[in-house]
C-alpha positions as CSV (number, residue, x, y, z in Angstrom):
1,X,-154.2,-103.4,-360.4
2,X,-154.6,-106.1,-357.7
3,X,-154.8,-105.6,-353.9
4,X,-151.1,-107.0,-353.3
5,X,-149.7,-104.7,-356.2
6,X,-151.6,-101.5,-355.0
7,X,-150.3,-102.1,-351.5
8,X,-146.9,-102.2,-352.6
9,X,-146.9,-99.2,-354.9
10,X,-148.6,-97.2,-352.3
11,X,-146.0,-98.2,-349.7
12,X,-143.0,-97.5,-352.0
13,X,-144.6,-94.2,-352.9
14,X,-145.0,-93.3,-349.2
15,X,-141.5,-94.4,-348.6
16,X,-139.9,-92.6,-351.1
17,X,-141.7,-89.3,-349.9
18,X,-140.7,-90.0,-346.3
19,X,-137.2,-91.3,-346.9
20,X,-135.7,-89.2,-349.8
21,X,-132.4,-88.8,-347.9
22,X,-132.0,-92.8,-348.1
23,X,-132.6,-92.5,-351.7
24,X,-129.5,-90.2,-352.0
25,X,-127.8,-92.7,-349.9
26,X,-128.6,-95.4,-352.3
27,X,-127.1,-93.6,-355.1
28,X,-124.0,-93.0,-353.0
29,X,-123.7,-96.5,-352.3
30,X,-124.0,-97.6,-355.9
31,X,-121.1,-95.2,-356.4
32,X,-119.3,-97.0,-353.7
33,X,-119.7,-100.3,-355.4
34,X,-118.0,-98.8,-358.7
35,X,-115.2,-97.3,-356.4
36,X,-114.7,-100.9,-355.0
37,X,-114.7,-102.4,-358.4
38,X,-111.9,-100.0,-359.4
39,X,-110.0,-100.6,-356.3
40,X,-110.0,-104.4,-356.9
41,X,-108.8,-104.1,-360.5
42,X,-106.0,-101.7,-359.5
43,X,-105.0,-102.9,-356.2
44,X,-106.5,-106.4,-355.8
45,X,-108.9,-107.7,-353.2
46,X,-110.0,-104.8,-351.0
47,X,-111.2,-107.4,-348.2
48,X,-114.3,-107.0,-346.2
49,X,-113.3,-104.5,-343.6
50,X,-116.2,-102.9,-341.4
51,X,-118.6,-104.7,-339.1
52,X,-119.2,-107.9,-341.1
53,X,-117.5,-110.3,-343.2
54,X,-119.7,-109.7,-346.3
55,X,-119.2,-109.4,-349.8
56,X,-118.9,-105.9,-351.8
57,X,-122.6,-106.0,-352.8
58,X,-123.7,-106.3,-349.4
59,X,-121.1,-103.9,-347.8
60,X,-122.2,-101.3,-350.4
61,X,-125.4,-100.9,-348.5
62,X,-124.0,-100.2,-345.1
63,X,-124.8,-96.6,-345.1
64,X,-128.5,-97.3,-345.8
65,X,-128.5,-100.0,-343.1
66,X,-126.7,-97.9,-340.7
67,X,-129.2,-95.1,-341.3
68,X,-132.4,-97.3,-340.8
69,X,-130.7,-99.0,-337.9
70,X,-130.1,-95.6,-336.1
71,X,-134.0,-94.6,-336.8
72,X,-135.2,-97.7,-335.3
73,X,-133.2,-97.6,-332.3
74,X,-130.7,-100.5,-332.9
75,X,-127.4,-99.1,-334.1
76,X,-125.7,-102.1,-332.4
77,X,-127.0,-104.4,-334.8
78,X,-125.5,-102.7,-338.0
79,X,-123.1,-105.7,-338.3
80,X,-125.8,-108.5,-337.8
81,X,-128.1,-106.8,-340.3
82,X,-125.3,-107.0,-343.0
83,X,-124.9,-110.6,-342.2
84,X,-128.7,-111.2,-342.5
85,X,-128.6,-109.6,-345.9
86,X,-125.8,-111.9,-346.8
87,X,-127.7,-114.9,-345.5
88,X,-130.9,-113.9,-347.3
89,X,-129.7,-112.7,-350.9
90,X,-125.9,-112.2,-350.8
91,X,-127.0,-108.6,-352.1
92,X,-128.2,-110.0,-355.2
93,X,-131.8,-109.5,-355.1
94,X,-134.4,-106.5,-355.2
95,X,-136.0,-107.7,-352.0
96,X,-132.6,-107.8,-350.7
97,X,-133.5,-108.7,-346.8
98,X,-136.4,-110.7,-348.0
99,X,-138.7,-108.8,-345.8
100,X,-141.9,-109.0,-347.9
101,X,-143.3,-111.7,-345.6
102,X,-143.0,-109.5,-342.6
103,X,-145.7,-107.3,-344.3
104,X,-148.0,-110.5,-345.0
105,X,-146.9,-110.5,-348.6
106,X,-145.4,-113.3,-350.8
107,X,-141.8,-113.6,-350.9
108,X,-140.2,-111.4,-353.4
109,X,-143.0,-108.9,-353.6
110,X,-140.9,-105.8,-352.7
111,X,-138.9,-104.8,-355.6
112,X,-137.1,-101.8,-354.2
113,X,-133.9,-102.7,-352.0
114,X,-134.3,-99.2,-350.0
115,X,-137.8,-100.5,-349.1
116,X,-136.7,-104.1,-348.3
117,X,-134.1,-102.6,-345.9
118,X,-136.4,-100.3,-344.4
119,X,-139.2,-103.1,-343.7
120,X,-136.4,-105.5,-342.7
121,X,-134.6,-103.3,-340.1
122,X,-138.1,-102.2,-338.7
123,X,-139.2,-105.9,-338.4
124,X,-136.0,-106.7,-336.5
125,X,-136.2,-103.8,-334.3
126,X,-139.8,-104.6,-333.3
127,X,-138.6,-108.3,-332.3
128,X,-135.5,-106.8,-330.6
129,X,-137.9,-104.2,-328.7
130,X,-139.9,-107.3,-327.5
131,X,-137.1,-109.2,-326.6
132,X,-135.5,-106.4,-324.4
133,X,-139.1,-106.0,-322.8
134,X,-138.9,-109.7,-321.9
135,X,-135.1,-109.6,-320.6
136,X,-134.2,-111.9,-323.5
137,X,-130.6,-112.1,-324.8
138,X,-128.9,-110.8,-328.0
139,X,-129.4,-113.5,-330.3
140,X,-133.1,-114.5,-329.6
141,X,-134.5,-111.8,-331.8
142,X,-132.1,-112.6,-334.7
143,X,-133.6,-116.0,-334.9
144,X,-137.1,-114.6,-334.5
145,X,-136.4,-112.5,-337.9
146,X,-136.5,-115.8,-339.6
147,X,-139.1,-117.7,-337.2
148,X,-141.4,-114.8,-336.3
149,X,-142.0,-113.3,-333.0
150,X,-143.5,-116.5,-331.5
151,X,-139.9,-117.7,-330.9
152,X,-139.4,-114.9,-328.5
153,X,-142.3,-116.1,-326.5
154,X,-140.9,-119.6,-326.5
155,X,-137.5,-118.5,-325.3
156,X,-139.1,-116.4,-322.8
157,X,-140.8,-119.5,-321.2
158,X,-137.8,-121.5,-321.7
159,X,-134.8,-119.6,-319.7
160,X,-134.7,-116.4,-321.6
161,X,-131.7,-117.3,-323.3
162,X,-131.0,-118.6,-326.9
163,X,-129.6,-121.8,-327.7
164,X,-129.3,-124.0,-330.8
165,X,-131.5,-126.8,-329.0
166,X,-134.3,-124.2,-328.5
167,X,-134.4,-122.9,-332.0
168,X,-134.4,-126.7,-333.0
169,X,-137.2,-127.8,-330.6
170,X,-139.2,-124.6,-331.3
171,X,-139.1,-125.5,-335.3
172,X,-139.6,-129.2,-334.6
173,X,-143.0,-128.2,-332.8
174,X,-144.0,-125.9,-335.7
175,X,-143.4,-128.6,-338.3
176,X,-145.0,-131.6,-336.2
177,X,-141.5,-133.2,-336.5
178,X,-141.3,-133.2,-340.2
179,X,-137.8,-132.8,-341.5
180,X,-136.0,-131.9,-344.8
181,X,-132.4,-132.6,-346.1
182,X,-130.3,-129.4,-345.5
183,X,-127.0,-129.9,-347.5
184,X,-125.3,-126.9,-346.0
185,X,-121.8,-127.0,-344.0
186,X,-123.4,-125.2,-341.1
187,X,-125.3,-128.3,-340.4
188,X,-122.8,-130.8,-340.8
189,X,-122.5,-131.5,-337.0
190,X,-126.2,-132.2,-336.8
191,X,-126.6,-134.6,-339.6
192,X,-127.5,-131.9,-342.6
193,X,-131.0,-131.8,-341.8
194,X,-133.5,-129.2,-340.7
195,X,-137.3,-129.2,-339.5
196,X,-139.5,-128.0,-342.1
197,X,-140.4,-124.6,-340.5
198,X,-138.1,-121.8,-341.1
199,X,-134.4,-122.4,-340.4
200,X,-133.2,-123.5,-337.1
201,X,-129.5,-122.7,-338.0
202,X,-130.3,-119.1,-338.8
203,X,-128.3,-117.6,-335.9
204,X,-125.3,-119.8,-336.9
205,X,-125.7,-118.8,-340.6
206,X,-125.6,-115.2,-339.4
207,X,-122.5,-115.6,-337.0
208,X,-120.5,-116.9,-339.6
209,X,-120.5,-113.6,-341.5
210,X,-119.5,-111.6,-338.3
211,X,-116.3,-110.2,-337.6
212,X,-115.1,-110.7,-333.8
213,X,-116.9,-108.3,-331.7
214,X,-119.0,-107.1,-334.4
215,X,-122.0,-107.8,-332.1
216,X,-120.2,-107.5,-328.9
217,X,-121.7,-111.0,-327.9
218,X,-119.5,-113.3,-326.0
219,X,-122.1,-116.1,-325.4
220,X,-124.3,-116.4,-322.2
221,X,-121.9,-115.1,-319.7
222,X,-124.6,-115.8,-316.9
223,X,-124.2,-119.5,-317.8
224,X,-120.6,-119.7,-317.5
225,X,-119.2,-122.1,-314.6
226,X,-116.8,-119.5,-314.0
227,X,-119.4,-117.1,-313.0
228,X,-120.6,-114.0,-315.0
229,X,-118.0,-111.4,-313.7
230,X,-115.0,-114.0,-314.2
231,X,-116.0,-115.3,-317.7
232,X,-116.4,-111.4,-318.8
233,X,-113.0,-110.8,-317.3
234,X,-111.4,-113.7,-319.1
235,X,-113.1,-112.7,-322.6
236,X,-112.0,-109.1,-321.8
237,X,-108.5,-110.4,-321.4
238,X,-108.3,-112.6,-324.6
239,X,-110.1,-110.1,-326.5
240,X,-107.2,-107.7,-326.3
241,X,-105.1,-109.9,-328.5
242,X,-107.8,-110.5,-331.2
243,X,-106.1,-110.5,-334.5
244,X,-102.5,-111.0,-333.2
245,X,-100.5,-113.4,-335.2
246,X,-99.9,-116.9,-333.8
247,X,-96.6,-117.5,-332.2
248,X,-95.3,-121.3,-331.5
249,X,-94.3,-121.4,-328.0
250,X,-95.6,-118.0,-327.1
251,X,-97.1,-117.5,-323.6
252,X,-97.2,-113.7,-323.0
253,X,-98.1,-110.5,-324.7
254,X,-94.5,-109.6,-325.2
255,X,-94.4,-112.8,-327.6
256,X,-97.7,-113.1,-328.6
257,X,-99.3,-116.7,-328.1
258,X,-99.7,-120.1,-329.1
259,X,-103.0,-122.0,-328.2
260,X,-102.2,-123.1,-324.7
261,X,-100.1,-120.3,-323.8
262,X,-103.2,-117.9,-324.4
263,X,-105.2,-120.0,-322.2
264,X,-102.6,-120.3,-319.5
265,X,-101.9,-116.6,-319.5
266,X,-105.7,-115.6,-319.4
267,X,-106.7,-118.0,-317.0
268,X,-103.8,-116.9,-314.7
269,X,-105.2,-113.5,-314.8
270,X,-108.2,-115.0,-312.9
271,X,-106.3,-117.2,-310.3
272,X,-106.4,-120.4,-312.2
273,X,-103.0,-122.5,-312.3
274,X,-103.3,-124.1,-315.7
275,X,-100.3,-126.2,-316.9
276,X,-98.6,-125.4,-320.1
277,X,-99.5,-127.6,-322.8
278,X,-103.0,-128.4,-324.6
279,X,-102.5,-132.1,-323.4
280,X,-101.7,-131.3,-319.8
281,X,-104.5,-128.7,-319.6
282,X,-107.1,-131.5,-321.0
283,X,-105.6,-133.9,-318.3
284,X,-106.0,-131.0,-315.6
285,X,-109.7,-130.0,-316.4
286,X,-112.9,-131.7,-315.6
287,X,-114.6,-133.6,-318.7
288,X,-118.2,-132.0,-319.3
289,X,-120.7,-133.2,-321.8
290,X,-122.7,-130.2,-321.6
291,X,-120.1,-127.2,-322.0
292,X,-120.7,-123.7,-321.0
293,X,-119.0,-120.4,-321.9
294,X,-115.5,-120.4,-320.4
295,X,-115.1,-124.1,-320.6
296,X,-112.2,-125.4,-322.8
297,X,-112.7,-127.0,-326.0
298,X,-110.0,-129.7,-327.1
299,X,-108.9,-131.0,-330.3
300,X,-106.4,-134.1,-331.3
301,X,-104.4,-135.0,-334.3
302,X,-103.6,-131.5,-335.4
303,X,-99.8,-131.8,-335.1
304,X,-98.5,-134.5,-337.6
305,X,-95.5,-135.0,-335.7
306,X,-97.4,-136.3,-332.6
307,X,-99.8,-139.3,-332.3
308,X,-103.2,-139.0,-333.8
309,X,-104.8,-139.4,-330.5
310,X,-102.6,-136.6,-328.7
311,X,-104.4,-133.5,-327.5
312,X,-102.8,-130.9,-329.7
313,X,-105.3,-127.8,-329.5
314,X,-107.2,-125.9,-327.1
315,X,-109.8,-123.1,-327.2
316,X,-112.2,-121.3,-325.1
317,X,-115.9,-122.7,-325.5
318,X,-118.3,-119.6,-326.5
319,X,-121.4,-121.3,-328.1
320,X,-122.7,-124.2,-330.0
321,X,-120.7,-122.7,-332.9
322,X,-117.9,-120.5,-331.7
323,X,-114.6,-120.9,-329.8
324,X,-111.8,-118.3,-329.0
325,X,-108.5,-119.7,-329.8
326,X,-105.0,-119.0,-331.0
327,X,-104.4,-120.8,-334.4
328,X,-102.2,-120.7,-337.5
329,X,-105.0,-118.1,-338.7
330,X,-104.3,-115.8,-335.6
331,X,-105.8,-115.3,-332.4
332,X,-109.8,-114.9,-332.5
333,X,-112.9,-116.4,-332.9
334,X,-113.3,-119.8,-334.9
335,X,-116.0,-122.3,-335.8
336,X,-115.2,-125.4,-333.5
337,X,-118.1,-127.5,-334.7
338,X,-117.6,-127.7,-338.6
339,X,-115.0,-128.5,-341.1
340,X,-111.4,-129.1,-340.0
341,X,-111.8,-128.5,-336.1
342,X,-115.0,-130.8,-336.3
343,X,-113.0,-133.7,-337.6
344,X,-110.3,-133.2,-334.9
345,X,-112.9,-132.7,-332.1
346,X,-111.7,-134.4,-328.7
347,X,-114.3,-133.2,-326.2
348,X,-114.8,-130.2,-323.5
349,X,-113.1,-129.5,-320.1
350,X,-114.1,-127.3,-317.1
351,X,-111.1,-125.5,-315.5
352,X,-111.1,-125.7,-311.6
353,X,-108.9,-124.0,-308.9
């Protein structure tokens, strides 16, 4: 038996003795998978309720994830951990969180999913603890799960707030500028490449599997041009209507909202006098090239009955990936920088009194 095999075997034995309760949980988890399968056969798609928009194979591990997250002091990251699992393996691998490398082992050395979750959550908890001690934001340690804890230090020395640009620059430095092609829709906005160190899109990949509010994250409130308190008030207001149906012409809670109606109503609660339509709001706001949370993001050509150049949709800018808006899909978070919305992107605007 070589040293690596012996190390893994010893670790598995130790974990089995220490965490027998989790072994019971995993049996229950597989039972959940069977129940979900029956539900799908009898009643159709069960959906992905819970803390993250993940598939059933990942969702079945939620009790185990929750147990370890509580044990290691990061229960607020349960949804994020499930999303990480979705990004890493989609629930199909034995090293289900791809956590072997955090032990200094080759990829996929761990062959016990429970051990993989234990090691992965423990590793995430360690970078979160370091981030908290350095007063970093919610997302930096998630990127550090992929990059390693050195990214925490990099962010600490560059503003203490995760941004995609910081992740990109860190990866570029580590890779000495070497790039590789990255054919993933998440990278459409950036030319479909990445630097050859880790994955600089990791936070964006995780975020796409999170339901609104799963992380409690609304972007960097401190950076908002509205001011952190006003921005928090703005988001508190619009989040009241998360999941509500879109209503053409709607502009109040009694009717639900369309896109510009939601903007007008929410900003009015802060004392801002926004005009009614997306086009009028675009003309009223100050164009900005470097948007911050609480700015508006505008789109054109989404209404076939109007000229293609007309501003026809608006949302609240959250970060490099997300906006909060009212669309035909309902009220909630959307990805503004890829797919349909990217094709119709028209610019950013800052609301002023």
